[in-house]
N, C-alpha and C positions, 0 to 999 in steps of 0.2 A: 579279834582275839576273846573280846567279851562273850561273843556269842559261843565260843568254843567252850569257854569256862563254864558258862551256863549249862552246856550240854553235859560236860563232865560232871556237874554237881548233880545234875536230873539223872544221870547214868548211874551214880552211887547210891540214889535213892534215899539219901540221908537228909534231905530237905524236903519240907511240907510245899503244897501248892502255892501257899501266901508266901512263904520266902522265896519261891522260885519267880514268882510275879513280881516281887520286891526287888529282885536282883534284875530282872528283865527291865523294870522302869528306870533303875539306875543306869543301865546301858543306855537307854532310850533318851533319858535326861543327858547324858555326855555327848550323844549324836546330835542333838540338837543344839547344844551349847556349841559344838563345832561348825555346824551349819552357820549359825548365827554369826559367829567370828570371822567366817569365810565370806559372809555378805557384806562384812565391813571393810573389807580388802579392796583395792581398786583392780577390778577384774573386766576384761570384755563382756559386753551386753549379751553375747549369746551363750559365754560360760555362766554369767549371773542367771540367765533365764533356766539353766539346766541346774544350778545349785538350788535355786527357789523351788523348783519342782521336787527335787530331791528333800529339801527341808520341810516343804509341806508334807511329804510322806512320812518323814520322821515324826513329825509333830501328831500327825493322825495315830501312826502306830505308838506313839507314847501316850495319847489319849485314850486308845483302845485298852491297852495294858493296864494303865490306872483305873479305868473302868472295871474291868474284871476282877482288879486287885481289891477294888471298894467294895464290889458285891460279894466276893468271897469274905472279906471282914464282917459284913453285916450278917451273913449265915452263921458266922462262928460265934 
């Protein structure tokens, strides 16, 4: 749902690239937090392995978005 919201905001053209990256990072923060919560649950090892891989991907996405946002802030 969050990605849909970001798409809507971007389509309206009302926000800057920096605010879009801020919003994307906020969404990735939420995803990472949910994965961490899921990994605290008692789950079968094969399910845990899938969730761990997905959590790592979410963390990489977060880090990349943060890097882009920070670079854009430095240029501004």
